[in-house]
N, C-alpha and C positions, 0 to 999 in steps of 0.2 A: 283860226277861222273867224271871220268877222260875223256880225249879226245877220247880214243878208245871206251869207253862205250857210249859216246854221239853220235859218228858217227854210232855205231852199232844200237842204239835205233832208229835212223832215218831210217836206211836202212831196218829194219825189219818192220817198221810201215806202209810203203807204197812204191810204186815204186819211185825210186829216179829221173828218167827222164821219162816223159810220154808225149804223144800227147794230148793237151788239146782239149776236145770235142770228143775224142775217148775213148774206154775203156782202163783202165790201163793195160800195158803189161810189164811183169817183164823182167828185164835184166838178162843175165847170171851173176852168182856170180863174184864179183870183178869189175864189170863195173859201179857201183853206181856212180852217180854224173855226167855222161856224158849226153850230149844232144842227143836226138833221132830225126831221120827224121820224117817228117809228115806221118801219116798213111793214106793209101787210104781211101777216104770217110770221113775223119775227118772234123769236123767243123773248121772254119777259125780262131780259137783262136791261134793256133801255138803249141809251145812245152814249156816244163817246165823242169828245172833240179835243183837238190839240192845236195849240198856237204857241210857238216859241217854247218857253220853259213852263208853260201852263197846260195842264191836262185836266179835263173835266169829265167825270162819269155821272150820267143821269140815269137813274134806275128806279123802278118801283120796288125793287128789293131793298133799297136804302130807306131807312126810316127817319134819320136825322142828318143834317149836313155835318161833314167833317173835312178836315184839311190835313194833308200829310206832306211833309217835305222829304223828298227822296234823293239821296246821293250815293255815289260809288266812285271808286278809284281815285281816292285822295293821294295815295302813295306817300304817306308821311315817312320821312327817313331820319328824323331826329334820333340821335344816339348819344351815349356818353361812355365813360370808362368801362361800364359793365358790358359794353358790346365789343371791346377790344379782342377777347378770345374768339369772336365770331366774324371778324373782319374778312377772313378769307372766303367766307360764305356770303357776306352781305355787300361786298365791295361794288359789284356791278350795279345793283339796284340802289345803293346809296348815292350813286351819281346820276341816276336816270331822270330825276325830276327836279334838279337844282334850279333850273331857269325856265320854268314854263311861261308861256305867254297867255294872257287871259283870252278866253275864246271870243269875247265880245269886243274888248278894247284893243287887243293886240299888244297891250303893255305887259312888261315883266311883272310877274307875281311870284307867289310861293305857296306850296301846298298848305302850310299852317295858316297862312292868311286867307286862303280860299275856304278852308274848313271853318274858321271863325266867322267869316262873312256869311256862310250858309246858315250857321247857328243863329246869327243875328237876324237873318231873314225869317228863320223859323219862329223866333220870338216875336217878330214884327207882325207876322200873319196869325200869331197865337195858334201855331200848329198843334193839332191833337196828337201828333206822332211824328217823330223823326225816324225814317227808315234808312239805315246804312247797309247797303247791299254789296259789301265786299271790297277788298283791296284798299281798305282804309290805310294799311301799312305796306311798305315795300318789302319788309321782312319783320319778324316779330321782335322788334326793339323794345326793351323794358322802358326806356326813356319816352319813346313815342306813345306807348300804351298808357303810361301814367299821365302824360300830357293830355291825351284825349279824354281819359276819365275825369280829369280835373275840369276840362272845358265843358263836358257834358253835365257834371254836377253844377257848375256855375250857371249854365243855361237853364237848368231846372225844367226841362222838357221830357216827357216820356219818349223812349227810343227803343228801337229793336236793332239788332246787329246780326248779320249773317256773314260768315267768313268768305273771302276770296282766295284764289290760289296763291297770291303772294303773302297774305297775312301770316301764314304759318310756314312759309318756305324759306329755308336757308339753302341757297344754291350750292350743290355739290356735297351736301351733308349726306352721309350714308344712311340708308334705310328706305323702306317702301314708302310710297305716297301715303297710304293709310296710316302707317305707324308714325311718320313725321307729323302728319296733321294732328293725330291724337296727342302726341307729345307736346307740341307747342300750343295747342289749345289749352291743355291742362296746366302747363308751366307759365304761360304768359297771357293768353287771350280770355281766359275763363271769366274774370270780372266783368267783361263787356256783355256777357249773356245774362247777367242779373238773376242767376239761379235757374234759367231756363236750359233746356237740353240744347247743346250746341248744333246737333245734327238736324233736329226737327222740332219746331215749337210754333205756338200760335198765341196771338193776343187779340182780344176783342175790343174794338173802339167804336162807340156809337152804333153798335149792332153789326159792324162789319169785322170779319175775322181776317187778320193779316198772318198769313202762314209763311214761316221762314224755313226753307230747306237748303241745307249746305250741299251744293253740287260743285264745290270748288275743285274736285278731281274729274269733272265732267260727267260723273256717274251718279246713279241713285242706288241706294242699298235696298234690300228687301224690307228692312225695318222702316225706312223712309217712305216706301210705297205704301206700307200698311198704315202709317201715320196719315198719309194723304187721303187714303180711302176713308179713314175715320172722320177726318175733317169734312170731306164731301158729304158723308152721311148725316152730318148736323143739319144740312139744308139751309144754312145761313149764307148770305153774300160773303164772298171771299176775294182776297187779293193775294197772289203768290209772289213771294219775294225770294229771288235767287241771284246769285252772282253771275253765273254763266248763262246767256240767253238759251232758250230752248230752240231747237231746229225750226227754221221757217224755210219753205221752198225758195230756192234761188240764193240762199245765204251760204256763206263760207263756213268752214269747220270752226270758226270762232263762235258761231252760234251752235256750239258743239254738244249740247245736252240733247241726245236723241238724233243727231246728224247721221244719216246712213253711211257716210264716208269717213266717220271718225274712227281712228285706229292707227296702228303702227305706220302704215303706208302714207298717211296724210300728216303725220307728226313732224313738222318742220322745225320745231323750237326746242326739242329736248336737249340737244347739245349745247345751245346757247344758255339755257336755263339750268343745265346740269342736273337733270332729274331723269327718273326712269321713263322709258318710251311708252306711249300709249299701247294698250294690248293689241296683239295681232288679230285677235278675233273680234275687235270692235266693241260695241256697247253690250252690256249685260242685259239679260231679258228684263230685269226690273227697271232698268233705265228706259227701255223701249216702251214698256207697259206704262210707265209714268208719263212719258210724253203723250201717248194716246189718250190716257185718262184725264190728264190736265185739260186738254182742249175739248173733252166731252163733258166736262163738269158744267151742269146747267146754271149754277149760282156763281160761277167764277166771273168777276168783273174785269179782271186783267192780270197780266204777268208783268213784274217790274224787275229789270236786270241791269247789269253794267258790263264790265269786262272788256269790251271791244274798243272803248275810248272814242266812240262815235255815236251821235244821236241816231236813233232808228225807231221805226214803228212798223210792225207787221200785224195784220189781222188774220188770225188763223182759226177757221171754223167759227168766225164771228167774235173771237176773243182777241182783244188788242194786247200785243206785247210791246211794252215801252222800254227802250234801252236809253239810259241817260249818257250824255257826254261826261267825260272825266271831271271829277271835282278838283283834281290837281290844276285844271285850267279854269276853275271858277264856275263850273256848271253844277246845276242841280235841277230837279223837277218839282214844281208845286202841283200836287195832286188834290183836286177838289171833288168831293163826292156829294151829290145832291139828290134828294128824292124826286121822283117823277111819277105823276099820277096816271090813272088809266087813260086820260085823254091825251097824254103826251106833253102836258104842260109842266113847268117847273115852279111849284108853288112857293118854294123858299129859296132865296138866293143869298149867299153869304159872300160878301166882298172881302 
């Protein structure tokens, strides 16, 4: 996808600038990416603007400016002799992203090159946080995980990581989704969490809490729901980081966390991915409650996700959900958080 196509896809998926907490209001054609004044009666989240790979959140809930670089779906497949016993499980995904084309230039690139370029950009903008929201790997390769840890140490930037469905999945390996995820998180992925709980954790940056929830099986557990409720009760501004986007009206089951049609009858990929089929009964009650409560949270600034390999923006009950294009194709999002005073002006601007 070229740059013009990327920008067009964002502008048609949802309003490019909206008041958070108010209903999305479309701009006249050609005004995409500009900030809007607060709407009368809007809740105090503030405003939101999107232009290309830059997203800005302006809110009276934010006390200090901060900058976050967010990426997803790098799909690293680097492997070595330690991976030989697992080749029957990793073969398909090992060949899936060997020759990606950069989403802006159309030139051949490589997932490792794209990940390093994103880290350099994070250093350039002096990012306060790097948020990695899943499918960093195409399978849990020891060599790829060690390579990432080395690059992250060299970059010297604070980061958070939440797993995607491919990060822990060896296709065709026996076991339930839950047991395989737990096994490969503990055996391979654990260092990436830096001592945090892999299933649910949060970090505070400049007064904003970044809440990471692992929904890489499309579901939310009761324990994760309780964790979310605890975070909401803090009353601080929050950003939710998940791999799989939350259901938005009109979206496919790829936006599958909370999608009413998610379940066995809509699972078209289980044979290809050689995994258990989604449940006949659809989502758990905890997953549906999580979806409801996320978009009811008064201090939630936004939801950030990946998984679908396409840029997207939906505004749900006044809350923007940003989905980034795949980092395997060179994409990432630069998230800027700025204070907004009661008059709707932005007193501090960090370039």
